[in-house]
C-alpha positions, 0 to 999 in steps of 0.5 A, a space after each residue: 477544480 471542476 472539469 470546465 475550469 481545468 480545460 480552460 486552464 489547460 487551453 490557456 497554458 498550452 496556447 490553444 486560445 486566441 488572444 485579442 489580436 486573433 493569433 494563437 498564443 505559443 505554447 508557453 510553459 514546458 512544466 505544464 506539458 504533463 497537465 493533460 495526463 494527470 486528471 484533477 481530483 474530482 474527475 473520474 479516471 481509470 488505468 489498466 496495469 500490465 497484469 490486468 489490475 485496474 487503478 481508478 479514481 471516482 470523483 473526489 475519493 482516493 485512488 483505488 487499485 483493484 487486485 485480481 488473483 494471479 495464479 502461482 503468486 502471493 495475490 490469491 483473492 480479489 481486493 480493493 486497495 487504497 493507494 497513495 496519490 504519488 503512485 496514482 500520479 505515476 500511473 497516470 503519467 504512463 507507468 503501467 509495469 507492476 514490477 516497476 511499481 513494486 520496486 519504486 513504491 513498494 506497492 506489494 507491501 501496501 497490498 499485503 498490509 491491506 490484506 492483513 488489516 482485512 483479516 484482522 478486522 474480520 476476526 474479533 481479537 481480544 487482548 488479555 494480560 497474557 496475550 497481545 495481538 499486534 501488527 502481524 504478530 502475537 506476543 504472549 506470556 506463558 508463566 514466566 516466559 515471553 514469546 513472539 509468534 508471527 505468520 510466515 509469508 511462504 507457500 503453505 503458510 504456518 507460523 514461527 514462535 520464539 522466546 523474547 525478553 519481558 522488555 521486548 514483550 512490554 514494548 510489543 504490547 504498546 501497539 507502536 510496532 509491526 513485526 518488522 519494526 520489532 525485528 529491526 529494533 531488537 535485532 531478532 533476525 538470528 531467531 528467524 529460523 526453521 527451528 522455531 516453526 510451530 508444528 
């Protein structure tokens, strides 16, 4: 829908167009009360969140969140993150509190996942018969033992590595699972302890 069609529809729906009798229509449909708040695809729009991050949509491209570094937080670099339409619509309707967006839409996970993709795409990783680079983990075979290693999300970084079965190793190599998926599927939480930190 182009901008003119959008405005005409808005005017007709809200009753701001004169009918043949010369009288204004009454505003008719309450369900359209938010129509003016959500820009149609193809229109440019920009919103500023309470922490200073900018969310924008240019033309028909998908909405993008511009992440800027926040001192003493997980977000330490500039990022441009594509976000789902439902988050953009929530922001367009007035939600500007980043904490609420984190809770309601898991926005922080989207940002962190996008950062992981950027890191992986900037480094060429080659899978071999004994090493597989998965989504957030490395599965390795060392002689007759199998291991899962993953980065820790804590200040100072580091990684954790522990032994797994050959079945988990083969499943990890399919590429269908993230680290958290493997933890859930095989209940590996008891192995997620500091005694398995790589030193």
